[in-house]
N, C-alpha and C positions, 0 to 999 in steps of 0.2 A: 504493499500501499504506500501511498504518495501522498503528501501533505499538500492540499490546495491554499494556496496564498490568498489572502484577499485582494480583489481588486477596485482600487480606489480612485476613482478619476473626481474626486472633488476638492476644490481650491480652500485653502487655508481663509477666513478661522472655521469655517464652517464645516469643513472634515473633522477637526477635532470636536466640534459642539455634537455631529451626528454620532462618532465613533462614542463619546461619552455620555449619550442617549441610549445608544445601542447595548451599552455595557453594563444597564442598569435595568435592562429586561430578561427576565428570567427565561432559560430554554425549558420549553416544559418535561418537567420529570428526571432532569437531567442533575439538578443541583447545582448548577452554573448559569452564567450569564449566554444569550446568542451570541456574542463574540469569542468567548472563550470554548464555546461549545464547538467554533469552525461552523457554526451555520450559515453566517452571513457571508455569502462569498464575492459579490460585486455590489458597489457605490457608485450612482452617478444620479445626476441632475439634468433634467428635461426642462429649461424654463422654472417654475417653481414648484416643480412634480419632482420628488425625491423618489429614486426607482432602487427598489432592492432586488436584489437574487438571494434565492436564499437556497439549501440544500438540506432537508431533513435525513440525520442520519437511521432513522426507524420510521414507521407508518404511523401517519397519526392523522391523515386526510379528513376528520372528524372535526378537529381542533384546529384547522386554519385558519377559518374564520376569527374565534376569538384569537388568535395568535397575531392575525392581520388589525383587528383592531386594538390590541395591547399597544403594536408599533406606531398605528395611527394617534393613538391618545396620547403617544410620549413625546409627539412632534406638534401636539396643538399648539404651544405656545413659541414656537421657531417661527419667528417673522417671515425666515427667508424660504418655509416651506408650506405652501398654501394645499399639497398634495402628497399622499404617499401611495405609491404602486408598490406592489411587492410580488414576484412570481417565485412559486415555493416548488422545487422539485424533491424528488424522493434517490437516494442512495445509499442502499442501506449496506452500515458496516459489516466487516466478516469479522468473525471473531471464535478464533480457535483454542481447542481445550484438550489435555489429556493426551498421550502420546498416536492415536490414531492419525493416519494422514487425511488430510480434509479431502471431500468429494469436490472433483473438477467442476461441476456444474448446482452446488451448492455452498453459498455462504453461511449458513449458519443449521445448527443440528440442534432441537431444541426437545428433550426427553419428555413425556410427562408419566409421572408415575406414582405410585401410590405404595403403601407399605401392606395393603389388603386389598382385597375385593368388595363389591360394594357400596362404593364410596363416591361412585360416579364419575370414576378418573375418564374411561373412553369419552363419557359425554363433554366432558369437559375439554378433552383431548381434539374433539370433532370442533366443536363452538369457536375453541381458540384457535386452530388453524384457519376457519371461515371466518373469525373476527380479524386476522391479522391480514387475509386478503379483502376485505372491506374496508381496510385503513389504507390499501394501496399496494398492499407488499405482491412478491409472487410466490406460492404457498404451494409446497408439497404435503402429501401427509404417507407416513408409512404403519400400517398397523401392525406392529410387533406382538401383539396379544396372542398368540399363535396357539394356544387352545383352547380359546374361543374369541375367534376374530369376527367382531361385531361392527365394523368399521361399512363395510360392505351394506349391511342394513340399514344403518344410520345415516348414509349417504345416500340412498335407494339407487346403487347399482349392483344387487346381488346377480343380474344375470349378466356381469360383466366377464369378458374371457380374453386377457391376453393375448396379444399377438406377437408375434418378433417378426420384422421386416429382413436384420442382418443373421440371425441364426446365433447371434449372441445375446442380444438384449432383449428385454421386453417392454413393451408399450406400457404404461401406466393408464388407469381410469382419467379420463377428465370431467371431473361433475361440478357444479355450484361454484367455478372459477378457482377449483384448485385440482392437482392433479394426486392420484392418491394408487397404493398398491396394498394389499394384504394377500396373505395366503388363503383367505378365505376364496380370493379368485381362482386357486388354483389348486385348491384340495377338500374334502368333505369335511365336517367337522369331526365323523368318527375317524379318520387318517389323522387328522393333526392331532387330535386328544392321545394316540396311542405313542408318538414322537417321546423318545427319552430328551431330558435336557439338553446335552451336548450339541443332539441333531438339529435341537430345537433352536439353539444360537448361532449355531453354523448356518440353516437355513433364513433366519435373517437377515445376517450378514450378506449373505448370496443372493438377497431378494433388495437388498440396499444396492448392493454392487451391479446387480445386471437388470436395473431398470433403468430404462432409457429417460432419464429425469432431464426435464427442459432447466432451463436457467432459475434458480431458484433463491429468494433470500431466505427463506426459510423453510424447512422442513420437522416438521411435528411428527416424533413418534409415540406411538400410544403404546407403553412398555407394559410386558406382564405384569400381573399386580405381584407382590411379594419380594422378597429381599434374598433370592435363592440364587445358585448356579446362571440361571438362563440371565437374570437381570444383570451379574457382577459380569458375564461374558460378553453381552450386548455392549455395555457400557464402556467394555476396555477396547472392542474391537470395534467401534463404529468413532468417530470423532464427532462425539458429543460437545456442543458448545455450552449448552446449561440444562440444568434440571428443573421443571416444577413439579412439587408435590401436593397432590390431591388428598384430603382428608375430610372430613366430616367434624362437628364440634364435640361429640362423647368421647371420652375418655379411650376407650378402648382404639378407636381409630387414631386420637391424637400418638398413643403410643406405638402404632404400628408407623405412622408416619416418621416418628423420631430413626426408627431403623431403615426407612429409608433416605431418610438426610444423611445418615449414619454410612449407607452404601455409598453412595454419590461422594461423600468427602474421602472416602477410602481410593477411590480410581481417580481422583483430584478432578471430578467434574464439578463446579461452579454450583450451589443451589439458587436459583434466582429469587424463590421465595414459594410460598405457599398460598393455595385457593382452597379457603372454606367452602365445600359446598353442603347443599342442605341446611344452610345457617340459620334459616328460620324460614317461617309461614306467615304469607299474607291472609287473613282471613276475607273468603271472597265476601261473605253478608254485610260485614262493618269495618273489614279493612285492618285490625286489631294484629301486631306482629308476634307471632309464637314461636316460641325454640323447641321445639317438640325434643331436637337430639342435644339438648346443652346449649352453653353460651361461651364463647370466651376461648373454646380449645385451639383453633387455630391461631389466637393472638398470641395465647400461650407457649406455642411451641415456637411461633416466628420469632419471641421475643426471646428463645431460651436458644435459639441458635444462631441469631441475630442475622435473620433473613426476614426481607419484608413480608408482611403482607398483602397478594398481591389483589386479593378482591375477596368479598363475601356472596354466595349464592344462594338464591331461595330455593326449597322444596315448592316446587309446582309442576301442578299435573300436566300442563301443556307442553314444557320441555321434554318427557316422556311421549307425550302423544308426537309431536313434531319429529324426532328420533324415529318411532315406528313406520311414520308415513315415508320417511328417507327425505325429509325436508329440516332440518336441524333450525332450532329459534333462531339463530342468525339472518337465516334466509328465509324463513316463513315468517316471521314479522321482525323484519329490518330497524323497524321505526318502535320497536315494543322497550320496554324499560330494561327486561332480563338481556336483551339485544346488547343493549348500553353496556349493562353491566360486563359480560362476556368482550365486547372493544375497551372497554377501561384497562380490564386484565390483559389483554395483547398490549395495549400501548406499554403497561408497568412491565409486565417482561422484555419485550423490546429493546427499552429504555435502561431496565437491571440489567441485561445483559452486555451493554455498552459500557454500565458503570463499573459491573465487576472484572471489565477486561483493562479498567485503567484503575488499579485501587490507590494509586500516589497523584490522583488527580488529573482531572477527566481532559483528554487532549484527544479529540475524536482525527480519525483520516480514515480517509474515503476513498478509495481509487476510481480517478475518472473514467466514466465509461464514453 
């Protein structure tokens, strides 16, 4: 990667004033300002119009309007600037982690895991992938839950059969604006459950390497539940950039979530944070918030391991209904509150990946495309 310098054609003293103003505007979720984050790439004036060229290092299209309003407001008291125009592009930063060699077509691999089954890991992984895509990223999904591959059903592509045009690689399914590959496309459930641990792990690595992935900003991997040999092998052999742990609030789930965090720590994969699923339920009649599985378990675990709580998701029957119908919530109700929750989590995950890669102070470097 090569650092892109700021191209500034403003004359003094306006240049210094503009830079001072921009240095006071927060870069969303990055714990620094727009200048330090390297988001501002070009500065110019067209008459009394200040023109900014920006490049975001993570997908956040839904937040562009708010960001432009913050910039415009910052220059409201500058006499030389009557108007502000912002052009915002996206060039996702690639983050490497672990010892496995990076995939040539994939910038970042995000593993979604849990210490136990039944916490909504696959549901979260699918909607996370779709939320990243809805925010502007190029996204793929790998179903590594080999004993119970549910992604084909959740994405509504159970009839898909991978084709090979070169005899070496398989074409992924393209559905809901993401690329997807699953053992469910290749084998029946009965065959999958008969595989032993080493065979299952090797099959998943092969599935990653022999899929003809397009250029991707993120590959989201739905990991098998648990913390056994399969999870350990996958984490070591697949170039995982960061991991997301899914839990529910109750004690038994958070205890297993902590095991998941320990697993990724052992193989030097950064844990980007925790998603608390089934965090609460909103009564459809009175709107009151209830906590059927307890309260605060995700936050307590995040605090204990010094990782972010990426978000809290409700227990809602519509999420299950959307998945059963092959149209996940982020696609079925893109303007709904739960989809907003998933996009919030997606932005937090993508930003956490960048911050974890720069622990000594953020200086984002992005390859020019």
